[in-house]
Every structure is written in C-alpha cells, then in structure tokens.
C-alpha positions as MATLAB code, in Angstrom:
seq = 'XXXXXXXXXXXXXXXXXXXXXXXXXXXXXXXXXXXXXXXXXXXXXXXXXXXXXXXXXXXXXXXXXXXXXXXXXXXXXXXXXXXXXXXXXXXXXXXXXXXXXXXXXXXXXXXXXXXXXXXXXXXXXXXXXXXXXXXXXXXXXXXXXXXXXXXXXXXXXXXXXXXXXXXXXXXXXXXXXXXXXXXXXXXXXXXXXXXXXXXXXXXXXXXXXXXXXXXXXXXXXXXXXXXXXXXXXXXXXXXXXXXXXXXXXXXXXXXXXXXXXXXXXXXXXXXXXXXXXXXXXXXXXXXXXXXXXXXXXXXXXXXXXXXXXXXXXXXXXXXXXXXXXXXXXXXXXXXXXXXXXXXXXXXXXXXXXXXXXXXXXXXXXXXXXXXXXXXXXXXXXXXXXXXXXXXXXXXXXXXXXXXXXXXXXXXXXXXXXXXXXXXXXXXXXXXXXXXXXXXXXXXXXXXXXXXXXXXXXXXXXXXXXXXXXXXXXXXXXXXXXXXXXXXXXXXXXXXXXXXXXXXXXXXXXXXXXXXXXXXXXXXXXXXXXXXXXXXXXXXXXXXXXXXXXXXXXXXXXXXXXXXXXXXXXXXXXXXXXXXXXXXXXXXXXXXXXXXXXXXXXXXXXXXXXXXXXXXXXXXXXXXXXXXXXXXXXXXXXXXXXXXXXXXXXXXXXXXXXXXXXXXXXXXXXXXXXXXXXXXXXXXXXXXXXXXXXXXXXXXXX';
ca = [
     -18.623   20.275    9.677;
     -18.231   20.195   13.242;
     -14.801   20.038   14.871;
     -13.948   16.295   16.515;
     -14.919   16.084   20.087;
     -12.036   15.851   22.108;
     -11.716   12.721   24.481;
      -9.770   12.465   27.769;
      -7.985    8.716   28.409;
      -6.101    7.838   31.216;
      -4.214    4.408   30.813;
      -3.783    2.567   33.589;
      -0.849    0.373   33.254;
       0.504   -2.690   35.072;
       4.469   -2.956   35.351;
       4.922   -4.980   38.302;
       6.929   -7.821   39.066;
       4.179  -10.116   37.647;
       3.981   -8.982   34.257;
       7.297  -10.612   33.371;
       5.240  -13.697   32.978;
       5.571  -16.020   29.415;
       2.583  -14.731   27.380;
       2.565  -16.041   23.813;
       5.340  -15.208   21.712;
       6.565  -13.016   24.355;
       6.112  -11.796   28.178;
       3.113   -9.925   29.125;
       5.297   -6.660   29.683;
       6.674   -6.342   26.464;
       3.263   -7.081   24.647;
       1.724   -4.489   26.723;
       4.149   -2.044   26.227;
       3.889   -2.507   22.823;
      -0.103   -2.160   23.072;
       0.245    1.239   24.922;
       2.743    2.621   22.325;
       0.354    1.788   19.598;
      -2.481    3.432   21.527;
      -0.288    6.804   21.815;
       0.619    6.561   18.298;
      -3.029    6.322   17.122;
      -4.010    9.416   19.229;
      -0.968   11.541   17.791;
      -1.788   10.380   14.212;
      -5.619   10.544   14.108;
      -6.834   12.428   17.025;
      -3.855   14.827   18.112;
      -6.573   16.861   20.221;
      -7.284   13.980   22.605;
      -5.865   14.370   25.895;
      -4.280   11.402   27.754;
      -2.775   10.440   31.300;
      -0.883    7.656   32.503;
      -1.068    5.855   35.902;
       1.574    3.022   36.542;
       0.911    0.423   38.850;
       3.722   -1.876   40.244;
       6.227    0.828   40.532;
       9.123    0.731   43.087;
       7.806    4.228   44.315;
       4.790    5.741   45.101;
       3.153    9.200   43.893;
      -0.464    9.958   43.716;
      -2.857   12.226   45.697;
      -4.795    9.394   47.370;
      -1.678    8.039   49.028;
      -0.639   11.666   50.235;
      -3.891   11.994   51.986;
      -4.242    8.351   53.248;
      -0.559    7.222   54.035;
      -0.019    3.428   53.853;
      -2.519    2.915   51.051;
      -2.415    3.079   47.261;
       1.131    1.881   47.489;
       3.278    1.532   44.388;
       0.990    3.580   42.206;
       2.547    6.686   40.148;
       0.815    9.235   38.610;
       3.249    9.135   35.199;
       1.773   11.739   32.943;
      -0.802   14.546   33.665;
      -3.843   14.577   31.109;
      -2.502   16.219   28.217;
      -2.025   16.081   24.292;
       0.480   13.309   23.851;
       3.830   13.424   21.598;
       6.767   11.533   20.268;
       8.870   12.830   23.435;
       6.134   10.747   25.397;
       6.522    7.899   23.556;
      10.142    7.832   23.347;
      10.378    8.050   27.264;
       7.884    5.143   27.228;
      10.215    3.229   24.897;
      13.420    3.962   26.666;
      12.629    4.324   30.531;
       9.555    1.908   31.347;
      10.910   -1.134   32.920;
       9.645   -3.906   35.060;
       9.039   -3.174   38.660;
       9.819   -5.427   41.685;
       6.629   -5.473   43.368;
       2.743   -5.670   42.268;
      -0.094   -3.271   43.218;
      -3.583   -3.743   43.447;
      -5.693   -3.069   40.394;
      -8.783   -1.909   42.307;
      -6.826    0.917   44.003;
      -5.232    2.115   40.675;
      -8.552    2.155   39.342;
      -9.750    4.433   42.223;
      -6.335    6.527   41.713;
      -7.221    6.922   38.027;
     -10.832    7.875   38.772;
      -9.672   10.620   41.279;
      -6.727   11.863   38.962;
      -9.291   11.904   36.107;
     -11.708   14.093   38.309;
      -9.028   16.588   39.062;
      -7.562   16.880   35.460;
     -10.771   17.546   33.716;
     -11.425   20.744   35.337;
     -11.643   23.695   33.184;
     -11.397   21.567   30.019;
     -13.980   20.600   27.548;
     -13.784   16.919   26.898;
     -16.907   15.243   25.704;
     -15.692   11.599   26.229;
     -13.985   10.268   29.312;
     -12.403    6.855   29.524;
     -10.155    4.425   31.456;
      -7.809    2.034   29.658;
      -6.811   -0.931   32.262;
      -3.738   -3.045   31.214;
      -2.911   -5.798   33.744;
      -2.738   -9.796   34.146;
      -4.628   -9.903   37.322;
      -2.268  -12.014   39.131;
      -1.878  -10.260   42.498;
      -1.634  -12.797   45.262;
      -4.365  -10.657   47.420;
      -7.962  -10.037   47.284;
      -9.024   -6.718   45.583;
      -8.825   -3.891   48.479;
     -11.972   -1.864   46.618;
     -15.264   -2.972   46.321;
     -16.527   -3.456   42.917;
     -19.756   -1.237   43.651;
     -17.968    1.748   45.033;
     -15.730    1.509   41.637;
     -18.601    1.012   39.551;
     -20.571    3.928   41.260;
     -17.385    6.255   40.847;
     -17.125    5.386   37.020;
     -20.905    5.934   36.462;
     -20.781    9.321   38.621;
     -17.902   10.779   36.480;
     -19.617    9.372   33.018;
     -16.357    7.314   32.193;
     -16.157    4.502   30.073;
     -13.891    1.398   31.095;
     -11.953   -0.887   28.770;
      -9.884   -3.678   30.133;
      -7.009   -5.163   27.913;
      -5.453   -8.534   29.127;
      -3.992  -11.725   28.071;
      -5.888  -14.631   29.650;
      -9.380  -14.095   27.520;
     -10.804  -15.916   24.876;
     -13.744  -15.152   22.800;
     -17.099  -17.031   23.260;
     -19.377  -15.126   20.868;
     -18.731  -12.654   17.942;
     -19.243   -9.664   20.158;
     -18.149  -10.937   23.711;
     -15.121  -12.375   25.380;
     -14.437  -13.925   28.965;
     -11.460  -15.269   31.045;
     -10.172  -18.602   30.092;
     -10.848  -21.561   32.350;
      -7.454  -22.875   32.625;
      -6.583  -25.447   35.415;
      -3.257  -23.544   36.523;
      -4.998  -20.366   37.735;
      -4.183  -19.571   41.156;
      -7.274  -19.157   43.591;
      -6.430  -15.445   43.787;
      -6.318  -14.810   40.127;
      -9.777  -16.442   39.858;
     -11.005  -13.837   42.657;
      -9.447  -11.147   40.362;
     -10.807  -12.064   37.482;
     -14.696  -12.500   38.772;
     -14.317   -8.920   40.531;
     -13.497   -7.445   37.394;
     -15.921   -9.320   35.057;
     -18.501   -7.992   37.679;
     -17.373   -4.454   37.388;
     -17.486   -4.594   33.508;
     -20.997   -6.242   33.618;
     -21.920   -3.308   36.014;
     -20.963   -0.324   33.854;
     -21.328   -1.997   30.454;
     -17.346   -1.915   30.013;
     -15.543   -3.483   27.380;
     -12.916   -6.814   27.564;
     -10.481   -7.123   24.717;
      -7.746   -9.627   24.054;
      -4.056   -8.560   23.191;
      -4.303   -9.994   19.914;
      -7.703   -8.254   19.323;
      -6.299   -4.760   20.760;
      -3.270   -4.934   18.671;
      -5.006   -6.058   15.428;
      -7.292   -2.860   16.033;
      -4.488   -0.639   17.164;
      -2.194   -1.331   14.313;
      -4.367    0.396   11.782;
      -4.926    3.959   12.101;
      -8.420    5.428   11.385;
      -9.900    8.683   12.048;
     -12.662    8.554   14.938;
     -16.048    8.596   13.543;
     -18.024   11.553   14.711;
     -21.683   12.422   14.364;
     -22.546   14.018   10.831;
     -23.576   17.605   11.098;
     -26.740   18.465    8.994;
     -26.679   21.206    6.112;
     -30.168   22.642    6.428;
     -31.806   24.206    3.497;
     -35.127   24.580    1.353;
     -35.275   22.421   -1.692;
     -36.847   24.684   -4.307;
     -38.802   23.302   -7.153;
     -40.619   25.849   -9.349;
     -41.655   29.146   -8.096;
     -43.904   27.816   -5.177;
     -42.729   24.492   -3.910;
     -40.304   24.479   -0.989;
     -39.193   21.369    1.001;
     -37.187   21.661    3.928;
     -34.626   19.425    3.982;
     -31.126   18.222    5.883;
     -28.131   17.143    3.980;
     -25.302   14.702    5.667;
     -22.027   13.885    4.485;
     -22.448   10.404    3.659;
     -18.732    9.651    1.868;
     -15.711   11.861    1.404;
     -12.144   11.161    0.203;
      -9.865   10.085    3.000;
      -7.173   12.344    4.018;
      -4.167   12.010    6.415;
      -1.278   13.863    7.499;
      -2.789   17.306    6.922;
       0.038   19.575    8.182;
       3.587   19.276    8.441;
       5.922   21.175   10.815;
       9.446   21.580    8.840;
      12.555   22.272   11.153;
      16.063   22.652   10.119;
      18.191   19.473   10.239;
      20.614   20.502   13.019;
      19.009   23.594   14.864;
      15.777   21.899   15.113;
      14.097   25.317   14.578;
      11.104   25.762   12.263;
      12.352   26.508    8.709;
      11.115   29.122    6.815;
      10.936   29.689    2.810;
      12.265   32.935    1.460;
      11.438   33.922   -2.455;
      13.496   36.194   -4.488;
      12.411   37.668   -7.876;
      15.066   38.290  -10.755;
      15.035   40.195  -13.568;
      17.675   39.831  -16.439;
      19.824   37.871  -13.756;
      19.728   40.742  -10.977;
      17.496   40.808   -8.149;
      14.794   43.298   -7.844;
      11.682   43.951   -5.903;
       8.486   43.717   -7.911;
       5.370   46.030   -7.436;
       2.170   43.908   -6.485;
       0.476   45.086   -9.374;
       3.065   43.709  -11.599;
       2.751   39.933  -10.182;
      -0.032   37.627  -11.616;
      -1.218   34.023  -10.729;
       0.251   31.078  -12.417;
       0.608   27.465  -12.366;
       3.349   25.066  -12.927;
       3.028   22.245  -15.531;
       6.380   20.464  -14.880;
       8.606   23.176  -15.636;
       6.411   25.209  -17.795;
       4.761   28.184  -16.127;
       1.173   28.586  -17.140;
      -0.259   32.016  -16.159;
      -3.823   32.182  -14.715;
      -6.400   35.028  -16.156;
      -8.117   36.241  -12.998;
     -10.982   37.258  -15.253;
     -11.883   33.366  -15.177;
     -12.913   33.785  -11.459;
     -16.470   35.086  -12.222;
     -18.013   36.683   -9.387;
     -21.158   34.771   -8.980;
     -23.692   36.736   -7.065;
     -25.785   34.683   -4.581;
     -28.406   35.376   -2.150;
     -27.132   32.659    0.405;
     -27.524   28.811    0.439;
     -29.923   27.023   -1.795;
     -30.648   23.921   -3.459;
     -32.808   24.813   -6.525;
     -34.189   22.220   -9.022;
     -32.977   22.827  -12.493;
     -35.002   19.971  -13.965;
     -35.161   16.275  -14.098;
     -33.454   13.758  -16.538;
     -33.677    9.960  -17.227;
     -31.447    7.912  -15.225;
     -29.803    6.317  -18.262;
     -28.458    9.924  -19.193;
     -26.599   10.163  -15.541;
     -23.786    8.214  -16.760;
     -21.142    7.614  -14.103;
     -18.394    9.368  -15.942;
     -20.185   12.816  -15.361;
     -19.996   12.201  -11.489;
     -17.216   14.177   -9.909;
     -16.389   15.783   -6.627;
     -14.510   14.022   -3.583;
     -17.649   12.786   -1.879;
     -21.400   12.031   -1.598;
     -24.232   13.416    0.729;
     -27.614   12.069    1.360;
     -30.679   14.648    1.753;
     -33.324   13.775    4.206;
     -36.424   15.805    5.266;
     -35.616   18.068    8.268;
     -36.235   16.766   11.935;
     -39.709   17.983   13.201;
     -41.203   19.359    9.907;
     -44.078   16.665    9.307;
     -45.157   18.787    5.923;
     -41.921   18.571    4.469;
     -41.398   14.730    5.249;
     -44.818   14.030    3.433;
     -43.628   16.016    0.359;
     -40.171   14.728    0.459;
     -40.967   11.042    0.534;
     -43.844   11.799   -2.175;
     -41.097   13.365   -4.295;
     -38.497   10.582   -4.076;
     -41.055    7.515   -4.562;
     -42.359    9.536   -7.356;
     -38.797   10.002   -8.807;
     -38.046    6.261   -8.115;
     -41.125    5.225  -10.107;
     -40.544    7.405  -13.085;
     -36.662    6.307  -13.365;
     -35.767    9.918  -12.996;
     -33.074   12.016  -11.263;
     -32.972   15.646  -10.382;
     -30.638   18.230  -11.575;
     -30.293   20.968   -9.209;
     -28.084   24.168   -8.464;
     -26.496   24.115   -4.909;
     -24.602   27.203   -2.993;
     -23.306   25.984    0.238;
     -23.145   29.533    1.631;
     -23.099   32.997    0.454;
     -19.393   32.728   -0.025;
     -19.332   29.751   -2.061;
     -19.508   29.380   -5.897;
     -22.906   27.524   -7.218;
     -22.508   23.902   -8.275;
     -24.420   21.506  -10.392;
     -25.473   18.426   -8.436;
     -27.601   15.236   -9.184;
     -30.260   14.173   -6.511;
     -30.623   10.341   -7.172;
     -33.810    8.546   -5.574;
     -32.520    6.100   -3.186;
     -34.310    3.941   -0.695;
     -32.478    2.023    2.083;
     -34.178    0.120    4.946;
     -37.530    1.429    3.801;
     -36.089    4.966    4.223;
     -36.626    6.835    1.203;
     -33.889    9.772    0.357;
     -31.823   11.540   -2.149;
     -28.323   10.699   -2.939;
     -26.483   14.155   -3.827;
     -23.389   13.943   -6.310;
     -21.511   16.705   -7.734;
     -21.615   17.111  -11.667;
     -19.223   19.134  -14.140;
     -20.106   22.084  -16.110;
     -20.117   21.862  -19.879;
     -16.358   23.303  -20.086;
     -15.214   20.557  -17.723;
     -16.396   17.569  -19.730;
     -13.905   16.011  -22.341;
     -14.930   12.759  -24.335;
     -12.081   10.620  -25.814;
     -13.304    8.407  -28.735;
     -11.490    5.276  -30.024;
     -12.031    3.278  -32.890;
     -13.747    0.012  -32.453;
     -12.376   -3.419  -33.510;
     -14.276   -3.829  -36.706;
     -12.179   -7.324  -37.464;
     -14.532  -10.295  -37.440;
     -11.747  -12.326  -36.505;
     -11.709  -10.681  -33.271;
     -15.368  -11.448  -32.358;
     -15.349  -14.047  -29.570;
     -17.332  -17.038  -30.066;
     -20.425  -17.835  -27.587;
     -17.859  -20.831  -25.860;
     -15.403  -17.787  -25.066;
     -18.376  -15.635  -23.978;
     -19.610  -18.246  -21.839;
     -16.190  -18.985  -20.266;
     -15.500  -15.225  -19.196;
     -18.984  -15.226  -17.534;
     -18.195  -18.002  -15.530;
     -14.852  -16.535  -14.637;
     -16.719  -13.320  -13.572;
     -18.943  -15.283  -11.567;
     -16.334  -17.371   -9.628;
     -14.447  -13.958   -8.770;
     -17.288  -12.313   -7.282;
     -16.059  -10.450   -4.185;
     -19.757  -10.127   -2.587;
     -19.368  -13.479   -0.734;
     -15.449  -14.003   -0.937;
     -14.454  -13.565    2.637;
     -13.965  -16.877    4.708;
     -17.000  -15.473    6.848;
     -19.396  -15.197    3.324;
     -19.387  -11.475    3.615;
     -18.056   -9.011    0.919;
     -14.567   -8.753    0.550;
     -12.585   -5.384    0.599;
     -15.897   -3.469    1.436;
     -15.460    0.125    0.936;
     -16.273    0.656    4.674;
     -13.712   -1.924    6.178;
     -10.595   -1.718    3.658;
      -7.974    0.937    4.731;
      -5.718    2.815    2.616;
      -2.466    0.806    2.816;
      -0.273    3.549    1.703;
      -1.498    5.627    4.676;
      -0.962    2.859    6.981;
       2.539    2.328    5.776;
       3.374    6.050    5.945;
       2.151    6.195    9.707;
       4.137    3.315   10.649;
       7.235    4.622    8.769;
       6.985    8.008   10.634;
       6.371    6.525   13.848;
       9.512    4.159   13.185;
      11.570    7.015   12.302;
      10.399    9.268   15.092;
      11.212    6.651   17.591;
      14.330    4.719   16.100;
      15.776    7.842   14.309;
      19.021    5.930   13.530;
      17.485    2.358   12.489;
      16.276    1.290    9.020;
      12.657    2.209    7.872;
      10.594   -0.684    7.938;
       9.491   -3.075    5.249;
       6.055   -3.384    3.736;
       4.579   -5.998    6.288;
       2.642   -8.921    5.595;
      -0.407   -7.698    7.471;
      -0.894   -5.021    4.870;
      -0.247   -7.211    2.107;
      -3.362   -9.361    3.216;
      -5.302   -6.396    3.085;
      -5.402   -6.342   -0.633;
      -4.341   -9.912   -1.483;
      -7.063  -12.211   -3.318;
      -8.849  -14.017   -0.688;
      -8.300  -17.778   -0.997;
     -11.830  -18.636   -1.735;
     -11.504  -16.368   -4.638;
      -8.239  -17.738   -5.731;
      -9.601  -21.747   -5.402;
     -12.913  -20.920   -7.343;
     -11.238  -18.959   -9.722;
      -8.662  -21.339  -10.952;
     -10.764  -23.788  -12.845;
     -12.687  -20.816  -14.272;
      -9.490  -19.502  -15.509;
      -8.388  -22.732  -16.966;
     -11.475  -22.849  -19.012;
     -10.686  -19.477  -20.502;
      -7.344  -20.191  -21.032;
      -8.444  -23.178  -23.122;
     -11.199  -21.127  -25.132;
      -8.594  -18.586  -25.959;
      -5.872  -20.497  -27.166;
      -2.736  -18.430  -28.147;
      -0.776  -19.526  -30.995;
       2.683  -18.791  -30.949;
       3.544  -16.573  -34.129;
       7.133  -17.374  -35.752;
       9.807  -14.721  -35.042;
      10.711  -12.959  -38.582;
      13.574  -10.957  -39.294;
      11.236   -7.591  -39.182;
      10.016   -8.889  -35.873;
      13.951   -9.189  -34.441;
      14.358   -5.837  -35.744;
      11.353   -4.394  -34.091;
      12.504   -6.097  -30.605;
      16.105   -4.489  -30.992;
      15.178   -0.910  -31.975;
      11.941   -0.440  -29.567;
      13.245   -2.462  -26.757;
      12.641   -0.361  -23.453;
      15.644    0.900  -21.567;
      16.821   -1.630  -19.209;
      20.023   -2.117  -16.905;
      22.924   -1.372  -18.956;
      24.959   -4.366  -17.136;
      22.214   -6.975  -18.410;
      23.309   -8.697  -21.441;
      21.417   -7.691  -24.069;
      19.585  -10.522  -26.273;
      20.703  -10.368  -29.810;
      19.202  -11.576  -33.282;
      21.348  -13.782  -35.092;
      21.112  -11.902  -38.210;
      20.931   -8.261  -36.744;
      23.306   -5.674  -37.997;
      25.960   -5.119  -35.306;
      25.374   -1.363  -35.428;
      22.185   -1.960  -33.569;
      24.381   -2.629  -30.500;
      25.944    0.745  -30.592;
      23.661    3.198  -29.112;
      25.328    6.449  -27.655;
      23.842    8.311  -24.400;
      24.890   12.012  -25.983;
      22.570   11.529  -29.061;
      20.826   15.034  -29.796;
      19.749   14.270  -33.468;
      19.184   11.619  -36.192;
      22.496   11.416  -37.801;
      23.493    9.705  -40.827;
      25.798    7.338  -39.403;
      23.194    5.094  -37.584;
      19.977    6.726  -38.161;
      17.497    4.053  -36.930;
      19.144    3.612  -33.792;
      19.330    7.075  -33.301;
      15.661    7.725  -33.864;
      14.661    4.701  -31.712;
      16.675    6.104  -28.687;
      15.523    9.650  -29.177;
      12.119    8.373  -29.257;
      12.200    6.434  -26.192;
      13.963    9.392  -24.335;
      10.800   11.331  -25.002;
      11.870   13.838  -27.627;
       9.012   15.528  -29.625;
       7.817   12.834  -32.370;
       7.444   15.557  -34.930;
      11.013   16.564  -34.494;
      12.663   13.539  -34.629;
      10.268   12.374  -37.521;
      11.623   15.540  -39.369;
      15.173   14.711  -38.881;
      14.748   11.247  -40.220;
      13.074   12.021  -43.223;
      16.224   14.442  -43.742;
      18.581   11.923  -43.048;
      16.756    9.335  -45.529;
      16.659   11.883  -48.434;
      20.226   12.631  -47.867;
      21.223    8.841  -47.975;
      18.857    7.933  -50.916;
      19.483   11.219  -53.434;
      22.969   12.760  -52.006;
      25.166    9.905  -51.375;
      27.680    8.718  -53.694;
      27.266    5.145  -53.048;
      23.815    3.664  -51.757;
      23.818    2.210  -48.195;
      20.764   -0.184  -48.893;
      20.814   -1.699  -45.479;
      21.083    1.505  -43.737;
      18.057    3.032  -45.769;
      15.830   -0.076  -45.035;
      16.426    0.233  -41.503;
      15.865    3.827  -41.227;
      12.581    3.708  -43.246;
      11.675    0.796  -41.098;
      12.594    2.578  -37.639;
      10.278    5.580  -38.742;
       7.492    3.225  -40.040;
       7.124    1.249  -36.674;
       7.880    4.489  -34.560;
       4.882    6.202  -36.274;
       2.486    3.188  -35.425;
       3.852    2.967  -31.947;
       3.046    6.407  -31.423;
      -0.366    6.472  -32.958;
       0.885    8.759  -35.990;
       0.376    6.444  -38.838;
      -0.673    9.400  -40.897;
       2.971   11.054  -40.791;
       4.594    8.188  -42.337;
       1.812    7.606  -45.028;
       2.087   11.150  -46.067;
       5.676   10.987  -46.190;
       6.053    7.748  -47.961;
       3.617    8.833  -50.788;
       5.546   12.002  -51.275;
       8.734   10.065  -51.165;
       7.561    7.785  -53.851;
       6.836   10.952  -56.140;
      10.326   12.019  -55.669;
      11.625    8.485  -56.568;
       9.774    9.083  -59.767;
      10.984   12.334  -60.548;
      14.544   11.036  -59.909;
      14.159    8.101  -62.411;
      15.016    5.595  -59.146;
      12.225    2.875  -59.811;
      14.993    0.179  -59.187;
      15.350    1.690  -55.491;
      11.626    1.715  -55.272;
      11.198   -1.945  -56.118;
      14.226   -2.993  -54.246;
      13.598   -1.137  -51.049;
      10.148   -0.244  -50.433;
       8.235   -3.017  -52.506;
      10.414   -6.042  -51.596;
      10.801   -4.910  -47.801;
       6.964   -4.132  -47.795;
       7.374   -0.647  -46.497;
       4.506    1.132  -47.983;
       1.567    2.579  -46.484;
       0.329    1.566  -43.180;
      -3.184    0.342  -43.605;
      -5.934   -0.103  -41.032;
      -5.320   -3.923  -40.739;
      -1.548   -3.038  -39.432;
      -3.044   -0.134  -37.197;
      -6.416    1.135  -36.364;
      -5.670    4.708  -36.688;
      -4.833    4.661  -40.351;
      -7.254    5.632  -42.699;
      -5.963    3.443  -45.688;
      -7.779    0.562  -46.792;
      -6.158   -2.717  -47.242;
      -6.804   -2.648  -50.799;
      -5.208    0.701  -51.023;
      -1.886   -0.365  -49.477;
      -1.565   -3.213  -51.914;
      -2.137   -0.928  -54.704;
       0.335    1.574  -53.716;
       3.039   -1.184  -54.660;
       1.683   -1.925  -57.996;
       2.618    1.183  -59.818;
       4.912    1.026  -63.034;
       7.665    3.318  -61.784;
       9.616    3.727  -65.038;
       6.444    4.652  -66.817;
       5.271    7.252  -64.522;
       8.905    8.672  -64.469;
       8.636    9.012  -68.253;
       5.290   10.661  -68.040;
       6.404   13.233  -65.256;
       9.661   13.941  -67.392;
       7.531   14.607  -70.507;
       4.739   16.163  -69.163;
       6.384   19.810  -68.531;
       7.164   20.231  -72.382;
       3.655   20.254  -73.599;
       2.983   23.496  -71.821;
       5.941   25.414  -72.475;
       4.415   27.640  -74.840;
       1.558   28.083  -72.598;
       3.730   29.136  -69.724;
       5.569   31.555  -71.727;
       2.123   33.045  -72.867;
       0.960   33.330  -69.328;
       4.293   35.264  -68.518;
];
C-alpha cells in the first residue's frame, strides 16, 4: 500500500464587516466560521499529514508579503497561519479569537496574496495536491482590483485547484450551482459574482453552497487514494504462468488508529510500568521464564509458540491449487477483512489474452479457483478463492480469503419437524410480498439504492469524531447527544415504510396470533425466570403465587432448603455454572423428600418445577431427564408411591419431551408412559428381588 499523498490547502476566509449580514438561520460569519472549523477537523481526523494555511481578509490590520513590497495595496489582508499540519490548538484559537472586522477587503487581492503565500510555503515540501478555498459573500462596494485572467494564469502556473464557498448560490443541475438572480443585489455584487464565475470557468474550479459544504464536511471520510498494484505471476500447473496485478477493492474501515495518552494534571505522556510477582513478592524474571499468553476474560490462556509453524516460502506467489464448483464456495467460508480484484498486468498483451480466456472459461463452467497466496517472503501463506466476475464488459477475478480446516466450526441445529409450524401457501405469498415491498435497490427518493455500501458511513465512527472534537474544543461542556442527521443515516426510508405498511398488515392477518390463557404454571415461570430489572420498579405478582417468591436475597451463594426455587433462579440469572447449581438443587430436593420430618409439598413442587424449566431454558433437558428417572427409582425403593402420584404425576413434572423442547431425545409417547407406572407394584418387586439371590451372593463370596 502506498502512503497517502499529502495535500497543501490555503483557506482564504472573509471576516470583514459585510460578513455580519443575515444568512439563513444565522449570519454569514458564524456559518462560515463553522465551515472553517469543520474543514480543519476533517483534516485532523482523516488526513492529519495534510498541511493547511489560513489567510484572513477584512481584518483591521494588514500583514502579508505583497503589502510589504507594495505599500498601499493588498490592505486588510492578514497571513494568520503558515502552511503546517493543523491541530486542536489552532481550532481553539479560531473558536475563541476569530471575530468580525470593521472593514472589507478585496477578494481578488486576497487570492493573489494566497497564491504568493502558497508559492513560498511549498518550497522544500513534497505536496502532491495544492488547493485554495475561498469563503466570502462577494458584497464589496468596489470592483475587483485584480484581473481574472491574471488570477487564472497564477492558479494554472502553480497547479492549484480553486474552490469557492458562498451563501448566494443555487443548484441548477445535479452537478453544478450558480449565483441566484435575486432582485435585491447591488450592482457591485453582480460584478463580483460575474468575475468569480468567469474565474471558476477558466480554471475548472468548484462552486459550493454553505448547505452542501456543511453536509459534506459534517461527515469524516478517509481521502480516496489510487490503489497500488500487487504484481505477481498466477501459476497454473507446472508451465502456465500469467502475469497479474491485484488491487485492493474493499477493506474493513478503521478510524482513530493511534492514541497519545497524557497524565490528567501534568499533560506529560503517560507510560505503563510492569511488575512481576511470585508468592506475593516482587521479583525480576529471566526472559526464558516468560511465555506468551492471551487473556480470555480474567483467565490466562498460554500460547504455544510451536504453533507458529515456520513456513518456508520462496517469495510472493499466487499458485492455483485446483478448481471447485461455485455452489461449494459458500459465503460462510469467506474470511478476511476485505477483497481484491485481479487483472492482467498492464502492457502484457499475452497475459491479457490468457487471463481473459481463463476468466470466461471459469464463468462458463461455473467454477472458482482455489489458490495459495504469499504476499511476500516474510508473509505466511493464505488460501484464497478467485471468483470469475465481469463488470462493464471487463472480466476479472475477485480474490477473497478462505480459512484453513482447523478454522472452520459447524453448528448444527435441530429443524422444526412439527407439521403445525409449516406455513400455508397464503402465508408464504404474504411474506414474499413483504420482502418485495422492502426491497432497498430502488428505495431512495431518487429511485437509487438505499444504504449502498459505498455511500453509507459508519455512524459510530462519525459520532466518535464529533464527541472528540467537542471535548477538545469545549472541555467543560457536556458531550453532544446523538444527532438527528446521524439517525437518518440508518432510518428506514419513507418510501419503504409506506410500501411495507400494507404488506405488513397482510402478514399480520395471515399469521394470526391467538392469546394463550395464562395458567398457574405460566405465572410461576414468569416470576421465577423474570430478568433482573430496576429494584425500585414494583413487581407484577400473580394472584396465587406464594409470597416466598418475592424474597430474593442478593447475597445468595448456593441453593438452600429455605427458598430453593428462588435461589436456583437467582443463581442461574447471575450466570453461575448450571452443572453446579444443578447438583445443589438435586441435593436439596432429596433432602426435603427423604430426610425432612414433615414433607413441605409446595416447596418441593416449586423446586422440581424450577429445575425443570431452568433445564429447558439452558438447553439441558437431558440433565433433568436423567435426574427425574433416578428420582423415580429412589421413590420406588423408599415406597413413596403416594408422593410420586401427588407431586410428579399430578403436577406433570415428568420427562421433558421433544414436543416441549427440541433438544430432548424423549418422544411424547415415552413421556406419557413415564407417568403410567404402578409404583407400589414396582416397589414390591424391588424389595423382593434381593432375597432371591442371597444364596447366590454368598456362594460368590
């Protein structure tokens, strides 16, 4: 990647007496000052290496080189800042000290001063692009003192672009603006406007209204630079080599790449210090004692350096491994942080012919190439996919990264096998119409694509930039809130909203939702597994819910016998390991059933119910099913058949079936059969069974 070309910009800012005129929602000076501030902020955030100089016209004093050499001319024009990288200090000075002057200056003389200033300031500097930005209302009461032809010649000679920002401009087409023909203009104002229009035409400059300028400057974007090619040979087999060039096409945007941290009071650069402790005492370890590790939360995960395989490469390469059908190149396999396009190298006709034939053949066969790519001799090899693409009759290959085998993890989820959830043809049709109504390809007001990748900005980055600028310029004021213009960047277009309204109503009617009557079980679920909310908010209580459900202590460390259901629900919401609290509630239930002098039926039912619902909530139905099966066996052994019928069967707390939770392996018939056991008969069998084998047992001993 090539370094961004630095740009030199001179801003000619009019702060004369006439800039106090009313202009839209404020006066010209305040709007122009805001525009100047936005230009400098944009430079700081997106192109900090660019150099900016400021010339003020309309100042009460005069300070410029042309006036020094020709006293009496170029009056009230001041060189405010030399060509340099801008900073927050400059912005702060502009915010606090830039005021409206008491006189006006001639914009043509200010342009000539800017040209002389720029010509002297660029000596010894490597600046690829030069630009002058003129911000003025063109309301002077004298004709321009300098000829348009001379100014145009000076701009062309220096290779400088000219941009003019003013208030009295209107759009006459999509790409051009012109001065409005208002009747209240003075004759001199018309003369100035005609002169600047002529100058803009001669040097192919740019007119910009305040509205357009502020709209563009409000959003911070990295300056687009010409992509540098990565030249290499595409090797297919042992003999075929095609000279290609790869260009970066898209990449994951980054912002705020580096930070300079300073101490809060001294403003000196802050430095991090590290200390090593062993057994509570500080010591200095030997380098061979240290190993690399990563932090996974608060857990240290050591990293085995043996995993860094020393791939020996002979330099950069792009070698074909094979071809695969496009259907096998699924989107989930694509990785990396961007994409590249591959074209034949310029000036190599033979490679261009072979490359074009290759791309068209791949496209006709519906295959993509899998290749090994090494960027340079110090890089590790990557696996990439080269997909045949054609745009504007230009065939090329799109290069995307692929993962290695150990980087692919598949997640399998059970499908809905219930026929009751199968949509009807009418429901399918309703959803299809809703999708068509929400098509973004022609959703904008001008019939173009809404939220296109090229034009949609990262609003998080934009808000971060604005917040930092506000803190730098106004450190004692509150930070700005999220503005409406940023919200509009991700707001559903009006056209889509109106189109989708009717289609959404059809979907709503097609998928009728029938309210399910709330049972006592539902009330318990709502209470036990309600997310943690504001403690001051009054909780909604079911009428027949036990009062003990309202008691939740914040210092609970394990499931206790006093309020086991509530303890279990609280610990589960707090994120404790399910296996731990699962074992705790099982022990508590066993204690309440088999060890307590008096059976507390309500407490046992709630505890089993909480365990059952929690297991389904955390996709651990198997843990409850295993436990309830073992629990039934213990009840049989202890001859507690009445408890089985009264608690498990009556409250339907048996096995979790597949109908209740998709993660269960128990069918509905098996779940029903689980309740239909004669516990007393089974208990008699269980008790009598050991006596039949007593003699055999002693014989074995």
